N, C-alpha and C positions, 0 to 999 in steps of 0.2 A: 582597893577592896575587891576581892574576888567573890562572885556571886554565881550560883547555879539556880536558875528559876525553872521550876517544873509546874506546868499548867495542865490541869485536867478539865476538858470541856464537858458539857452536859451529856454527850454521847459516849463518853469514856475515852475519847481520844486524848493522847498525852503529847505535849510538846515541851521541849527543854531548850533553854537559851542560857549561854554562859556570858558573863561580863567580867572584864578585868584580867583575862588570861591572854598572854602573848604567845604566839606560835601555836604549836599543837598540844600545849599543856592542857587545854580544855578537853581534848579527846581522851587523854590519859585519866583525867579526873572523872569524866562521865561514863567511862566504859562499863563499870559495874552497874550503874543505874540503868544504862541501856539494856544490859543483859537481863536485869530484873524486870524491866518493863515490857520486854517482848520484842516483837518485830518492828524494825525501823522502816518506815515507809518513805522518808526523805531525810536528807542531810544537807544543810546549807552552811557554807563557810561564812564567817563574819570577817570584816576588815582586820580585826585583831589577829586572825590566824596568820596573816602575811607580815605582821609587824616584826616578828623576830627575824625572819629571813631578810627583810629590808634593812634592818639595823645592822645585821652581819655584813651585808654587801657594802653598806656605807662605811663601816669600819675597815673593810678590806681595801676599798678604794682610797680611803684617807691615809692608810699606812703604806701604800705602795710607792710613794714618791719621796 
């Protein structure tokens, strides 16, 4: 299941967290939301971001022999 969680704190600060996206797919999906919400003060990668590239490397290593 793919989830985009948007949290607005009591001071109006907004944070967004994606779950269930492998690779950079989360960035593609949240791009419009980020533009609508305004200035991004920080961006933190989740372990899932690296999942797609790790799987690709494993497939390449497995098929080379």
